[in-house]
N, C-alpha and C positions, 0 to 999 in steps of 0.2 A: 553474348549478353551484353546490351548496352547500359551503359551507365544508370540510367534513368531504371531501368526491369531491375537492376541491381539492389538501389535503392529502396525501391518497393518490396522487393522480397526481404531486404532486411527489416524496414519499419514493419509489416507483417508480423514478421517473428518476434522484434520485440513487443509487439501490443499482445501477442498470443504470450506470450510469455508472462506479461504482467500481469493479464487477466486471469494466468494460471495460477499466481503466485496471491491474488488479490481471494483467488475462490478457496486456495488453500490457507491463509489468513483466516478467513470467517468459517470456514469447515472447523476450525481448532479451539474458535473461541476467543481470539486474538482483539475483536472491538471490544471487546467487556472488560477486556484488561486495560487497552488504551483509557477507555473512557473512566475505569476508577482510578490508575494513576493520574489523568488529567485532573481528576477531582481532587483529588491529594495534592498536588502543588499548588491549583488555585486557589484552597482553603490555605497551605502554608504559606502563599504569598501574601494573603489579605490579614493571616494571624490570628487566623482560628482553628489549625490543626494542629 
């Protein structure tokens, strides 16, 4: 197997793993948790929280 094919296979595997992790995070409600934490940090930063 030449170097080009091996690199492409590695890229595809990493891409598919990333898509799977994103899908899992969305399915367990992670975006809402991240947004809640971001709002809390921003409000604390400007002194309202």
